[in-house]
C-alpha positions as CSV (number, residue, x, y, z in Angstrom):
1,M,0.2,0.0,-0.1
2,N,1.5,3.5,-1.1
3,T,1.3,6.5,1.4
4,L,1.0,10.1,0.5
5,T,2.0,13.1,2.1
6,A,-0.6,15.6,3.3
7,A,0.4,18.1,0.1
8,Q,-0.1,15.4,-2.2
9,R,-3.2,14.0,-1.0
10,R,-4.6,17.6,-1.2
11,D,-3.6,18.0,-4.8
12,L,-5.1,14.6,-5.7
13,R,-8.7,15.5,-4.0
14,A,-8.6,18.5,-6.1
15,K,-8.1,16.9,-9.3
16,A,-10.5,14.2,-8.2
17,H,-13.3,16.7,-7.6
18,G,-14.3,17.1,-11.1
19,L,-14.4,13.2,-12.0
20,D,-17.1,10.9,-12.2
21,P,-17.3,7.3,-10.7
22,V,-15.8,4.7,-13.1
23,V,-16.2,1.7,-11.1
24,S,-19.2,0.8,-9.0
25,I,-19.7,-2.0,-5.9
26,A,-22.9,-3.5,-5.5
27,E,-24.4,-6.1,-3.7
28,K,-22.1,-8.9,-4.5
29,G,-19.3,-6.6,-2.9
30,L,-15.6,-6.8,-4.1
31,A,-15.6,-9.8,-6.4
32,P,-12.3,-10.4,-8.6
33,T,-14.2,-9.1,-11.7
34,V,-14.5,-5.9,-9.8
35,L,-10.9,-5.8,-8.6
36,K,-9.9,-6.6,-12.2
37,E,-11.9,-3.5,-13.4
38,I,-10.5,-1.2,-10.8
39,D,-6.7,-2.3,-11.6
40,R,-7.4,-1.5,-15.4
41,S,-8.8,1.6,-14.3
42,L,-6.0,2.7,-12.4
43,T,-3.5,1.6,-15.3
44,A,-5.2,3.8,-17.6
45,H,-6.1,6.9,-15.3
46,E,-4.1,6.5,-12.2
47,L,-6.6,8.5,-10.2
48,I,-10.3,7.1,-10.1
49,K,-13.5,7.1,-8.1
50,I,-15.2,4.1,-6.7
51,R,-19.1,4.2,-5.9
52,V,-20.1,1.8,-3.4
53,Y,-23.8,1.1,-3.1
54,G,-24.6,0.2,0.7
55,D,-24.9,1.9,3.8
56,D,-22.5,0.2,5.9
57,R,-19.6,2.5,6.6
58,E,-17.3,-0.1,8.1
59,A,-17.8,-2.5,4.8
60,R,-17.0,0.9,2.7
61,Q,-13.6,1.3,4.8
62,Q,-13.1,-2.3,4.4
63,Y,-13.4,-2.2,0.5
64,M,-10.7,0.7,0.6
65,D,-8.2,-1.4,2.8
66,T,-8.6,-4.3,0.6
67,I,-8.2,-2.4,-2.4
68,C,-5.3,-0.7,-1.5
69,N,-3.8,-3.9,-0.3
70,E,-4.5,-6.0,-3.3
71,L,-3.7,-3.2,-5.9
72,G,-0.7,-1.6,-4.3
73,C,-2.4,1.7,-4.6
74,A,-3.0,4.6,-2.3
75,A,-6.0,5.7,-0.8
76,V,-7.0,9.6,-1.2
77,Q,-10.2,10.1,0.1
78,M,-13.4,8.4,1.5
79,I,-16.2,10.7,1.3
80,G,-20.0,9.4,1.7
81,K,-20.2,6.4,-0.8
82,L,-17.4,7.6,-3.0
83,L,-13.6,6.3,-2.7
84,V,-10.9,8.0,-4.4
85,V,-7.8,5.6,-5.1
86,Y,-4.6,6.9,-6.6
87,R,-1.9,4.8,-8.4
88,P,0.9,6.2,-10.2
89,S,1.3,4.4,-14.1
90,P,4.7,3.8,-15.3
91,E,3.3,4.2,-18.7
92,L,1.5,7.7,-18.4
93,A,4.6,8.9,-16.3
94,E,7.1,7.8,-19.2
95,K,4.6,9.7,-21.6
96,A,4.9,13.0,-19.6
97,K,8.8,12.9,-20.0
98,T,8.8,12.7,-23.2
99,A,6.1,14.7,-24.2
100,V,7.2,17.9,-26.2
101,K,6.7,21.3,-24.4
102,A,5.0,23.9,-26.7
103,P,7.3,26.9,-27.6
104,A,7.2,30.1,-25.4
105,I,5.2,33.3,-27.1
106,S,7.6,35.6,-28.3
107,P,7.0,39.1,-28.0
108,R,5.4,40.9,-31.0
109,V,7.5,43.1,-32.8
110,T,6.6,45.9,-35.2
111,P,8.9,47.1,-38.1
112,R,8.9,50.8,-36.0
113,S,10.1,48.7,-32.8
114,A,12.5,46.6,-34.4
115,A,14.2,49.8,-35.7
116,R,14.3,51.5,-32.4
117,G,16.6,48.5,-30.9
118,D,16.5,45.8,-28.3
119,A,15.6,47.7,-25.5
120,R,12.1,48.9,-26.9
121,T,10.9,45.4,-29.2
122,R,8.9,44.2,-25.9
123,A,5.1,44.8,-26.7
124,R,3.3,46.4,-23.6
125,P,0.8,43.7,-22.0
126,A,-2.8,43.7,-22.7
127,T,-5.3,45.4,-20.4
128,R,-9.0,44.3,-19.7
129,L,-11.4,46.8,-19.8
130,K,-14.5,46.7,-17.5
131,S,-16.5,45.7,-20.1
132,G,-14.5,42.3,-20.7
133,T,-12.8,43.4,-24.1
134,I,-9.0,43.7,-24.1
135,A,-7.4,46.8,-25.5
136,R,-4.0,46.5,-26.9
137,N,-2.2,49.9,-27.1
138,I,-5.1,51.6,-28.9
139,A,-4.3,55.5,-29.0
140,G,-7.1,57.7,-29.1
141,P,-6.9,61.4,-30.1
142,R,-5.2,62.4,-26.7
143,G,-2.8,59.3,-26.6
144,G,-5.1,57.5,-24.5
145,L,-7.2,54.3,-25.0
146,A,-10.0,54.9,-27.5
147,P,-13.2,55.7,-26.1
148,R,-15.4,52.3,-25.9
149,S,-18.7,52.1,-28.0
150,G,-21.9,51.5,-26.3
151,G,-22.4,50.1,-22.8
152,R,-22.5,52.6,-19.8
153,K,-21.2,56.2,-19.7
154,P,-18.5,57.0,-17.4
155,G,-19.8,58.6,-14.3
156,G,-22.7,56.0,-13.9
157,G,-25.5,58.5,-14.5
158,R,-29.1,56.8,-15.1
């Protein structure tokens, strides 16, 4: 049975929040076929939720212990009738190591900024207006941002 630190458990709980249960344990309990399905799901996903149909809290705790001991996974959380378990997959870890990272976005260079030299080649960051639109260095008649079209007027009049 693997053990997790508190920080790892917290991160895994956050990742598992949006997951749906992939395996269900019903009347027959933790049958060998259910254990095989949990093993397949852990190999494919690393982090899974398991739904237990039944009201016995001790039985759910025993299911969690049995799953962790038999399959070598770590218990992340047991909340209500949901069990969350984690087992790192060597295949997924290998894929993550060999994954190609996206190139960094280079700053926008215009012919005018390129002529000025290296000190001014960096574009100013975009600003978000209250209306949710993004303004990128738009100069109005007085050198400020161009006036917005539509929407409410500044000053909050009715």
